[in-house]
C-alpha positions as CSV (number, residue, x, y, z in Angstrom):
1,M,76.1,6.2,41.8
2,R,73.6,3.4,43.1
3,K,70.8,5.6,41.8
4,Y,71.7,5.9,38.4
5,L,71.9,2.3,38.5
6,L,68.7,1.2,39.0
7,A,67.0,3.9,36.9
8,S,69.3,2.2,34.4
9,A,67.9,-1.3,35.0
10,A,64.2,-0.1,35.8
11,L,64.4,1.1,32.0
12,L,66.5,-2.5,30.5
13,P,63.2,-4.2,30.6
14,S,61.1,-1.9,27.5
15,V,64.3,-1.2,25.7
16,A,64.8,-5.4,25.6
17,L,61.4,-5.5,24.4
18,A,61.6,-2.7,21.7
19,Q,64.1,-4.5,19.8
20,Q,61.8,-8.0,19.8
21,P,59.8,-9.1,17.1
22,P,55.8,-7.9,17.6
23,A,54.7,-11.3,19.1
24,I,57.0,-11.8,21.6
25,Q,57.1,-8.1,22.5
26,A,52.9,-8.7,23.3
27,N,54.2,-12.0,25.4
28,A,56.7,-10.4,27.3
29,A,54.3,-7.1,27.5
30,A,52.4,-9.2,30.0
31,T,54.6,-11.0,31.6
32,A,56.4,-7.6,32.2
33,G,52.9,-6.4,33.2
34,I,53.6,-2.8,30.8
35,T,51.4,-2.6,27.8
36,A,52.1,-3.0,24.4
37,A,51.5,-0.3,21.8
38,P,50.3,-2.3,18.2
39,P,52.4,-3.1,15.9
40,I,52.6,-0.1,12.8
41,G,49.9,-0.7,10.2
42,S,47.8,-2.7,11.5
43,N,43.7,-2.6,11.5
44,T,42.2,-2.6,15.0
45,S,39.5,0.0,14.3
46,S,37.1,-2.9,14.0
47,S,37.6,-4.4,17.6
48,L,37.7,-0.9,19.2
49,V,34.6,0.3,17.7
50,E,31.6,0.3,19.8
51,V,28.1,1.8,19.0
52,P,27.2,4.3,22.2
53,P,24.5,3.3,24.3
54,G,20.9,4.5,23.1
55,M,21.9,4.7,19.4
56,P,19.9,2.7,17.0
57,P,21.9,0.1,15.0
58,T,23.7,0.4,11.6
59,S,21.0,-0.6,9.3
60,R,21.7,-3.2,6.8
61,P,20.8,-3.7,3.2
62,L,18.3,-4.8,1.5
63,S,19.1,-7.7,-0.2
64,P,19.0,-8.1,-4.1
65,S,15.5,-8.8,-5.1
66,A,13.6,-12.3,-5.6
67,P,13.2,-12.8,-9.3
68,L,9.4,-13.4,-10.4
69,N,7.1,-15.8,-12.8
70,Q,5.0,-14.6,-15.2
71,K,2.0,-15.8,-13.2
72,E,3.6,-12.9,-10.1
73,R,4.5,-10.2,-12.6
74,E,1.0,-10.1,-13.7
75,A,-0.1,-10.9,-9.6
76,V,1.9,-7.5,-8.8
77,R,0.8,-5.4,-12.2
78,H,-2.9,-6.5,-10.8
79,A,-2.6,-5.6,-7.6
80,T,-0.3,-1.6,-9.0
81,R,-3.5,-0.8,-10.7
82,W,-5.5,-1.1,-8.2
83,R,-3.3,0.4,-5.3
84,D,-2.6,3.4,-8.0
85,R,-5.9,3.7,-9.4
86,N,-7.0,6.9,-9.6
87,S,-9.6,7.2,-7.4
88,A,-10.2,10.6,-5.3
89,P,-11.3,11.3,-2.0
90,S,-13.9,13.6,-1.4
91,A,-13.8,16.7,1.2
92,G,-17.2,15.8,3.8
93,E,-18.3,19.2,5.7
94,D,-16.8,17.8,9.0
95,G,-13.4,18.4,7.7
96,V,-13.0,14.4,7.5
97,V,-11.8,13.3,3.8
98,R,-13.0,10.7,3.3
99,W,-12.7,7.7,0.8
100,P,-15.0,5.6,-1.1
101,Y,-13.8,1.8,0.0
102,G,-12.5,-1.0,-2.3
103,A,-11.5,1.5,-5.0
104,S,-7.9,2.3,-4.7
105,Q,-5.7,2.2,-1.7
106,P,-5.8,5.6,0.4
107,S,-3.6,7.2,2.2
108,V,-2.8,9.6,4.7
109,V,-0.6,12.1,5.2
110,C,1.1,12.8,8.1
111,A,3.3,15.5,10.2
112,P,5.6,15.1,12.5
113,L,3.7,16.6,16.4
114,Q,0.5,16.4,14.3
115,V,-2.6,13.4,14.7
116,C,-3.8,11.9,12.6
117,D,-7.3,10.1,12.7
118,I,-8.6,7.6,10.3
119,A,-12.1,6.6,11.7
120,F,-14.2,3.2,10.4
121,E,-18.2,2.6,9.6
122,P,-20.4,2.9,13.0
123,G,-20.6,-0.2,14.4
124,E,-17.5,-1.5,13.0
125,T,-14.9,-3.2,15.7
126,I,-10.9,-3.3,14.7
127,T,-9.8,-6.9,15.2
128,A,-5.9,-6.7,14.4
129,I,-3.5,-3.9,12.8
130,H,-0.6,-5.0,11.0
131,A,1.8,-2.1,11.0
132,G,4.6,-2.1,8.2
133,D,7.3,0.4,10.3
134,K,6.3,0.1,13.8
135,S,9.5,1.7,15.2
136,E,8.4,5.0,13.2
137,W,5.0,5.5,13.1
138,S,3.0,5.4,16.1
139,I,-0.7,4.0,16.0
140,M,-3.3,3.5,19.2
141,P,-6.7,3.6,19.4
142,A,-9.9,4.8,20.2
143,V,-13.3,5.1,20.5
144,T,-16.2,7.2,19.9
145,G,-20.3,6.9,20.7
146,F,-21.6,5.1,21.9
147,G,-24.1,1.7,20.9
148,A,-25.3,1.5,17.1
149,E,-23.0,4.7,16.9
150,R,-19.7,4.0,18.5
151,T,-17.4,4.2,15.8
152,T,-13.6,2.6,15.8
153,H,-11.0,5.2,15.2
154,M,-7.1,4.5,14.2
155,I,-4.8,7.6,15.7
156,V,-1.2,7.8,13.6
157,K,1.5,9.7,14.3
158,P,4.8,9.6,12.6
159,T,8.5,10.3,14.4
160,D,9.9,12.0,11.1
161,S,8.8,12.8,7.3
162,G,10.1,11.5,4.2
163,L,8.5,8.7,5.2
164,I,6.4,5.7,3.7
165,S,5.1,2.5,4.8
166,S,1.3,1.3,5.1
167,V,-1.2,-0.6,7.6
168,L,-3.2,-3.6,7.2
169,V,-6.3,-3.1,9.4
170,F,-8.7,-6.0,9.8
171,T,-12.0,-5.2,11.6
172,D,-15.5,-7.7,11.8
173,K,-16.4,-6.4,8.3
174,R,-13.7,-5.6,5.9
175,T,-9.9,-5.8,5.6
176,Y,-8.1,-1.8,5.4
177,S,-4.9,-1.9,3.1
178,I,-3.7,2.1,4.1
179,K,-0.6,3.1,2.9
180,L,1.0,6.3,5.6
181,V,3.4,8.7,3.7
182,S,4.8,11.8,5.7
183,T,6.2,15.0,5.2
184,Q,7.5,18.0,6.9
185,K,4.2,20.3,7.0
186,Q,1.5,19.0,5.0
187,W,-1.2,16.5,6.9
188,T,-4.3,15.7,6.8
189,P,-6.1,15.3,9.9
190,L,-9.1,13.4,10.0
191,T,-10.2,10.2,7.2
192,G,-13.0,8.2,6.7
193,F,-14.5,5.9,4.4
194,T,-17.8,6.1,2.0
195,Y,-19.1,3.4,1.6
196,Q,-21.8,1.1,-0.6
197,T,-24.6,0.5,2.0
198,A,-27.4,-1.4,1.7
199,S,-30.1,0.2,0.3
200,Q,-28.0,1.2,-1.8
201,D,-28.0,-2.4,-2.9
202,A,-31.8,-3.5,-3.6
203,W,-32.3,-0.6,-5.5
204,S,-29.6,-1.7,-7.3
205,R,-31.6,-4.7,-8.1
206,Y,-34.3,-3.4,-8.4
207,G,-33.2,-0.9,-11.2
208,A,-31.5,-4.2,-12.8
209,S,-35.1,-6.7,-12.5
210,A,-36.9,-3.8,-14.0
211,Q,-34.7,-3.1,-17.1
212,L,-34.6,-6.4,-17.6
213,A,-38.4,-6.9,-18.0
214,G,-38.2,-4.9,-20.8
215,N,-35.2,-5.0,-22.7
216,G,-34.3,-8.3,-24.4
217,T,-31.0,-9.6,-26.5
218,Q,-30.0,-7.4,-29.5
219,G,-27.4,-8.2,-32.1
220,G,-26.4,-11.5,-30.4
221,G,-25.1,-10.1,-27.1
222,L,-27.0,-9.2,-24.2
223,S,-28.5,-6.1,-23.7
224,Q,-29.9,-4.0,-20.3
225,F,-31.1,-0.6,-20.8
226,N,-29.9,-0.1,-24.2
227,Y,-26.1,-2.0,-23.2
228,T,-25.2,-4.3,-25.6
229,V,-22.5,-6.7,-24.2
230,S,-19.8,-8.8,-26.4
231,G,-17.6,-10.9,-25.3
232,S,-16.7,-13.9,-23.4
233,A,-15.0,-14.3,-19.7
234,P,-15.9,-16.5,-16.7
235,W,-16.8,-12.7,-15.1
236,R,-18.5,-11.2,-17.9
237,P,-21.4,-9.1,-16.7
238,E,-25.0,-10.0,-15.8
239,H,-26.5,-6.8,-15.7
240,I,-25.4,-2.9,-16.8
241,Y,-28.3,-0.4,-16.8
242,S,-27.5,3.4,-15.9
243,Q,-30.0,5.5,-13.2
244,T,-29.1,9.0,-11.5
245,G,-25.9,10.0,-13.5
246,K,-24.4,6.7,-13.4
247,T,-23.6,3.7,-14.4
248,Y,-23.2,0.2,-12.5
249,I,-21.8,-3.0,-14.4
250,V,-23.2,-5.8,-12.3
251,F,-20.9,-9.5,-12.3
252,P,-22.0,-12.9,-11.7
253,G,-19.8,-13.0,-8.2
254,A,-18.1,-10.1,-5.8
255,M,-15.1,-9.0,-7.4
256,S,-11.3,-9.5,-5.4
257,F,-8.9,-7.2,-5.6
258,G,-6.3,-9.1,-7.5
259,T,-9.0,-10.7,-10.2
260,A,-11.4,-7.9,-11.3
261,P,-11.0,-6.5,-14.7
262,A,-10.3,-3.7,-15.8
263,L,-12.8,-0.9,-17.0
264,I,-11.3,1.5,-19.9
265,G,-13.5,4.1,-22.0
266,L,-13.2,4.1,-25.8
267,A,-13.7,7.1,-27.9
268,N,-15.5,7.8,-30.9
269,D,-12.6,8.4,-33.2
270,G,-11.8,4.8,-34.5
271,G,-11.9,3.4,-37.2
272,W,-11.3,0.6,-40.2
273,F,-8.0,0.8,-39.6
274,S,-7.4,2.2,-36.1
275,S,-8.7,1.8,-32.9
276,P,-11.0,4.1,-31.0
277,S,-8.3,6.2,-28.4
278,E,-8.2,5.1,-25.0
279,Q,-9.5,6.8,-22.1
280,M,-9.5,7.4,-18.7
281,V,-13.3,6.3,-16.4
282,R,-13.4,7.0,-12.8
283,Y,-15.3,4.0,-11.1
284,R,-14.9,1.7,-7.6
285,I,-15.6,-1.4,-6.9
286,A,-18.6,-2.5,-4.4
287,G,-19.3,-6.3,-3.5
288,N,-20.6,-7.6,-6.7
289,Q,-20.5,-4.8,-9.0
290,Y,-19.1,-1.7,-10.2
291,V,-20.4,2.0,-10.3
292,V,-18.9,4.2,-12.5
293,D,-19.5,8.1,-12.5
294,G,-21.2,9.3,-15.4
295,I,-22.8,7.6,-18.3
296,I,-20.6,5.1,-20.7
297,D,-21.2,5.0,-23.7
298,H,-18.1,2.5,-25.0
299,A,-15.9,0.9,-22.8
300,M,-14.0,-2.4,-22.3
301,L,-13.5,-5.0,-19.4
302,V,-9.9,-6.2,-19.7
303,Q,-8.2,-9.0,-17.8
304,G,-4.4,-10.5,-18.3
305,G,-2.9,-9.1,-20.5
306,G,-1.5,-11.1,-24.3
307,G,-2.7,-14.2,-25.4
308,D,-4.4,-15.2,-22.2
309,Q,-6.1,-11.6,-22.0
310,Q,-9.3,-11.7,-21.9
311,R,-11.5,-8.7,-22.8
312,V,-15.4,-8.2,-22.7
313,D,-16.7,-4.6,-24.8
314,I,-19.2,-2.3,-23.7
315,E,-21.2,-0.4,-26.3
316,R,-24.5,1.7,-25.1
317,H,-27.1,2.2,-27.9
318,Q,-29.0,6.0,-28.4
């Protein structure tokens, strides 16, 4: 009988606790040392869920884009035009995929468990590197050669496929903007660049001056080597000439990527009531000149849009 009474007394706190409101239950449970169950219907998942050690934090979705005014949209349009310009790389005999520097934004394609090498001009030294995604891309420096042939390399490895980012590389000579893309299996092991050398610049200036000496002004426009330039713009070309299967358009000053006009080819199908069809022209920017792959017959240089558009026409006389 005594044992029965003791057992009943031990159950009394729990029975009394169950018959009280939730707030009183919690206080009484804390006093009696009993762990009270949370009230039915309460949401406690936010306080109980924790990120396991070693797991990355939950990514926060991006906020809406900031609105752009007319000047900012125009700047983005020029940058996009340069970035996506159809300036194809060439294949070197040593397996290096070479991009013409400054013509467009080069793309380096990598894959997980593979190594991509980006080589810069011999004698060029990297001063700073800024990657868009440091957590998913490994970027390390390397050096080959000695003296004047000392070449700086950048070794790139992605941690996963499906990544798209970019990297800015600052050297003692240039600034590089390179797009990084990762796939599951496709990759470009070796990447390099081609440059407009000092000797090419000298021959270009010589060719321009030689042609100017034998040609004058025709039809109210400036003519060099049978080219007539019409239109007005601060960047209006000073010299245009063809040499060894290429056309050189020389501007008064160095052209920056954001302010360089677009070069668009024009077909010979225009009439009184129709404009000539536009054609794509392959060219690259080298300092203060455009180097065109081929001989231009008719083209236009365009910058801006709408009422603020500036246009200069180029026409070659047979």
